[in-house]
Backbone as JSON Lines, residues from 0, in Angstrom:
{"i":0,"aa":"X","n":[90.18,19.94,41.78],"ca":[89.55,18.77,41.15],"c":[89.94,18.99,39.67]}
{"i":1,"aa":"X","n":[90.22,17.93,39.01],"ca":[90.53,17.96,37.52],"c":[89.33,17.44,36.69]}
{"i":2,"aa":"X","n":[88.98,18.1,35.59],"ca":[87.95,17.83,34.81],"c":[88.41,17.95,33.34]}
{"i":3,"aa":"X","n":[88.27,17.08,32.5],"ca":[88.56,17.2,31.07],"c":[87.33,17.62,30.25]}
{"i":4,"aa":"X","n":[87.47,18.7,29.52],"ca":[86.4,19.21,28.63],"c":[86.89,19.51,27.23]}
{"i":5,"aa":"X","n":[85.92,19.37,26.37],"ca":[86.22,19.85,25.0],"c":[85.54,21.18,24.77]}
{"i":6,"aa":"X","n":[86.31,22.12,24.1],"ca":[85.73,23.51,23.91],"c":[85.9,23.73,22.36]}
{"i":7,"aa":"X","n":[85.1,24.65,21.94],"ca":[85.15,25.06,20.45],"c":[86.43,25.75,20.25]}
{"i":8,"aa":"X","n":[86.89,25.76,19.08],"ca":[88.2,26.4,18.64],"c":[88.23,27.84,19.09]}
{"i":9,"aa":"X","n":[87.13,28.55,18.82],"ca":[87.1,30.05,19.14],"c":[87.25,30.17,20.64]}
{"i":10,"aa":"X","n":[86.74,29.35,21.5],"ca":[86.85,29.47,22.87],"c":[88.31,29.29,23.35]}
{"i":11,"aa":"X","n":[88.95,28.23,22.75],"ca":[90.31,27.87,23.04],"c":[91.22,29.05,22.61]}
{"i":12,"aa":"X","n":[90.9,29.65,21.55],"ca":[91.68,30.9,21.13],"c":[91.51,32.0,22.13]}
{"i":13,"aa":"X","n":[90.32,32.27,22.6],"ca":[90.08,33.32,23.53],"c":[90.87,32.92,24.86]}
{"i":14,"aa":"X","n":[90.75,31.74,25.35],"ca":[91.54,31.28,26.46],"c":[93.05,31.5,26.34]}
{"i":15,"aa":"X","n":[93.49,31.2,25.22],"ca":[94.94,31.39,24.97],"c":[95.24,32.83,24.95]}
{"i":16,"aa":"X","n":[94.51,33.69,24.34],"ca":[94.72,35.21,24.39],"c":[94.62,35.67,25.87]}
{"i":17,"aa":"X","n":[93.8,35.15,26.68],"ca":[93.62,35.52,28.11],"c":[95.14,35.34,28.7]}
{"i":18,"aa":"X","n":[95.65,34.17,28.49],"ca":[97.04,33.88,28.98],"c":[98.04,34.74,28.38]}
{"i":19,"aa":"X","n":[98.12,34.89,27.08],"ca":[99.08,35.76,26.3],"c":[99.17,37.14,26.88]}
{"i":20,"aa":"X","n":[98.0,37.71,27.08],"ca":[97.94,39.14,27.51],"c":[97.93,39.29,29.07]}
{"i":21,"aa":"X","n":[98.17,38.24,29.78],"ca":[98.36,38.35,31.16],"c":[97.07,38.37,32.11]}
{"i":22,"aa":"X","n":[95.9,38.13,31.39],"ca":[94.59,38.24,32.08],"c":[94.39,37.05,32.89]}
{"i":23,"aa":"X","n":[95.19,35.96,32.59],"ca":[95.05,34.68,33.44],"c":[96.49,34.02,33.29]}
{"i":24,"aa":"X","n":[96.76,33.31,34.47],"ca":[98.12,32.67,34.58],"c":[98.34,31.4,33.79]}
{"i":25,"aa":"X","n":[97.13,30.87,33.41],"ca":[97.25,29.63,32.65],"c":[95.86,29.35,31.94]}
{"i":26,"aa":"X","n":[95.77,28.37,31.13],"ca":[94.53,27.91,30.57],"c":[93.47,27.55,31.58]}
{"i":27,"aa":"X","n":[93.98,26.89,32.63],"ca":[93.08,26.54,33.61],"c":[92.49,27.64,34.36]}
{"i":28,"aa":"X","n":[93.36,28.65,34.7],"ca":[92.96,29.92,35.29],"c":[91.96,30.66,34.43]}
{"i":29,"aa":"X","n":[92.37,30.75,33.21],"ca":[91.38,31.38,32.21],"c":[89.98,30.77,32.18]}
{"i":30,"aa":"X","n":[89.97,29.48,32.14],"ca":[88.64,28.77,32.15],"c":[87.86,29.02,33.38]}
{"i":31,"aa":"X","n":[88.52,29.0,34.58],"ca":[87.9,29.31,35.8],"c":[87.33,30.79,35.8]}
{"i":32,"aa":"X","n":[88.08,31.72,35.29],"ca":[87.56,33.11,35.17],"c":[86.28,33.17,34.24]}
{"i":33,"aa":"X","n":[86.36,32.47,33.14],"ca":[85.26,32.46,32.4],"c":[83.93,31.75,33.01]}
{"i":34,"aa":"X","n":[84.21,30.79,33.67],"ca":[83.08,30.1,34.56],"c":[82.56,30.99,35.47]}
{"i":35,"aa":"X","n":[83.48,31.59,36.44],"ca":[83.03,32.51,37.51],"c":[82.16,33.63,36.93]}
{"i":36,"aa":"X","n":[82.59,34.1,35.82],"ca":[81.9,35.4,35.3],"c":[80.52,34.96,34.73]}
{"i":37,"aa":"X","n":[80.34,33.71,34.38],"ca":[79.05,33.25,34.06],"c":[78.15,32.58,35.02]}
{"i":38,"aa":"X","n":[78.73,32.39,36.22],"ca":[77.95,31.72,37.27],"c":[76.76,32.45,37.81]}
{"i":39,"aa":"X","n":[76.91,33.78,37.91],"ca":[75.81,34.6,38.39],"c":[74.5,34.47,37.45]}
{"i":40,"aa":"X","n":[74.81,34.5,36.14],"ca":[73.61,34.38,35.18],"c":[73.13,33.0,35.19]}
{"i":41,"aa":"X","n":[73.86,32.03,35.29],"ca":[73.41,30.51,35.27],"c":[72.59,30.34,36.61]}
{"i":42,"aa":"X","n":[73.21,30.79,37.74],"ca":[72.53,30.61,39.13],"c":[71.1,31.33,39.09]}
{"i":43,"aa":"X","n":[71.05,32.5,38.42],"ca":[69.76,33.18,38.36],"c":[68.65,32.25,37.51]}
{"i":44,"aa":"X","n":[69.14,31.71,36.48],"ca":[68.27,30.99,35.6],"c":[67.91,29.67,36.36]}
{"i":45,"aa":"X","n":[68.8,29.05,37.0],"ca":[68.52,27.77,37.79],"c":[67.48,28.18,38.9]}
{"i":46,"aa":"X","n":[67.65,29.33,39.69],"ca":[66.71,29.73,40.61],"c":[65.32,29.84,40.01]}
{"i":47,"aa":"X","n":[65.2,30.4,38.86],"ca":[63.93,30.53,38.17],"c":[63.33,29.21,37.9]}
{"i":48,"aa":"X","n":[63.99,28.23,37.45],"ca":[63.44,27.01,37.02],"c":[63.12,26.15,38.24]}
{"i":49,"aa":"X","n":[63.92,26.41,39.42],"ca":[63.61,25.7,40.64],"c":[62.22,26.21,41.21]}
{"i":50,"aa":"X","n":[62.05,27.48,41.1],"ca":[60.72,28.01,41.45],"c":[59.64,27.55,40.58]}
{"i":51,"aa":"X","n":[59.9,27.46,39.18],"ca":[58.87,26.96,38.33],"c":[58.46,25.48,38.72]}
{"i":52,"aa":"X","n":[59.39,24.63,39.11],"ca":[59.16,23.29,39.43],"c":[58.46,23.21,40.76]}
{"i":53,"aa":"X","n":[58.78,24.03,41.59],"ca":[58.15,24.05,43.0],"c":[56.65,24.48,42.71]}
{"i":54,"aa":"X","n":[56.4,25.47,41.91],"ca":[55.02,25.96,41.72],"c":[54.26,24.82,41.1]}
{"i":55,"aa":"X","n":[54.77,24.12,40.15],"ca":[54.05,23.07,39.36],"c":[53.72,22.02,40.47]}
{"i":56,"aa":"X","n":[54.62,21.64,41.26],"ca":[54.33,20.66,42.3],"c":[53.21,21.03,43.21]}
{"i":57,"aa":"X","n":[53.26,22.35,43.63],"ca":[52.2,22.88,44.57],"c":[50.88,22.88,43.81]}
{"i":58,"aa":"X","n":[50.81,23.28,42.52],"ca":[49.55,23.23,41.76],"c":[49.09,21.69,41.69]}
{"i":59,"aa":"X","n":[49.9,20.83,41.45],"ca":[49.54,19.36,41.32],"c":[48.95,18.96,42.78]}
{"i":60,"aa":"X","n":[49.58,19.36,43.87],"ca":[49.06,18.99,45.12],"c":[47.74,19.52,45.4]}
{"i":61,"aa":"X","n":[47.45,20.64,44.76],"ca":[46.14,21.41,44.86],"c":[45.06,20.84,43.98]}
{"i":62,"aa":"X","n":[45.49,19.76,43.09],"ca":[44.5,19.05,42.19],"c":[44.43,19.65,40.81]}
{"i":63,"aa":"X","n":[45.41,20.54,40.54],"ca":[45.4,21.14,39.18],"c":[46.24,19.98,38.26]}
{"i":64,"aa":"X","n":[45.73,19.98,37.02],"ca":[46.49,18.98,36.07],"c":[47.38,19.88,35.18]}
{"i":65,"aa":"X","n":[48.65,19.65,35.17],"ca":[49.52,20.31,34.43],"c":[49.98,19.4,33.29]}
{"i":66,"aa":"X","n":[49.53,19.71,32.04],"ca":[49.88,18.84,30.89],"c":[51.17,19.21,30.35]}
{"i":67,"aa":"X","n":[51.85,18.24,29.95],"ca":[53.22,18.48,29.2],"c":[53.13,19.31,28.07]}
{"i":68,"aa":"X","n":[54.04,20.3,28.05],"ca":[54.1,21.12,26.88],"c":[53.49,22.51,26.98]}
{"i":69,"aa":"X","n":[52.38,22.61,27.72],"ca":[51.7,23.84,27.89],"c":[52.54,24.83,28.63]}
{"i":70,"aa":"X","n":[53.24,24.42,29.72],"ca":[54.06,25.27,30.47],"c":[55.09,25.83,29.72]}
{"i":71,"aa":"X","n":[55.7,25.25,28.78],"ca":[56.68,25.71,27.85],"c":[56.21,26.83,27.02]}
{"i":72,"aa":"X","n":[54.9,26.66,26.55],"ca":[54.19,27.71,25.63],"c":[53.95,29.09,26.51]}
{"i":73,"aa":"X","n":[53.52,28.87,27.72],"ca":[53.46,30.0,28.73],"c":[54.84,30.78,28.91]}
{"i":74,"aa":"X","n":[55.67,29.99,29.14],"ca":[57.07,30.49,29.47],"c":[57.76,31.17,28.18]}
{"i":75,"aa":"X","n":[57.56,30.7,27.06],"ca":[57.97,31.27,25.78],"c":[57.22,32.62,25.61]}
{"i":76,"aa":"X","n":[55.91,32.68,25.83],"ca":[55.23,33.85,25.63],"c":[55.68,34.96,26.63]}
{"i":77,"aa":"X","n":[55.96,34.49,27.91],"ca":[56.54,35.43,28.9],"c":[57.83,35.97,28.54]}
{"i":78,"aa":"X","n":[58.75,35.16,27.95],"ca":[60.12,35.57,27.7],"c":[60.0,36.5,26.42]}
{"i":79,"aa":"X","n":[59.0,36.36,25.57],"ca":[59.02,37.24,24.46],"c":[58.51,38.58,24.71]}
{"i":80,"aa":"X","n":[58.01,38.9,25.96],"ca":[57.53,40.12,26.33],"c":[58.73,41.26,26.58]}
């Protein structure tokens, strides 16, 4: 599948260096390598947020009221630890 994207100049320079030094066969291959290396981290974060949303839905089913904005405060405090 083909997708057109805009990237920052520094990212393009990195992609071109990957091709120049033989780390990738083409720009497309280099971009795929970059994406694949970042997928694990992104998947982990998405799993976290999916759980948060499931938990909120469960709390609401149990009659709790979740007010907008307060969840962000709790999460920010947790990430600061």
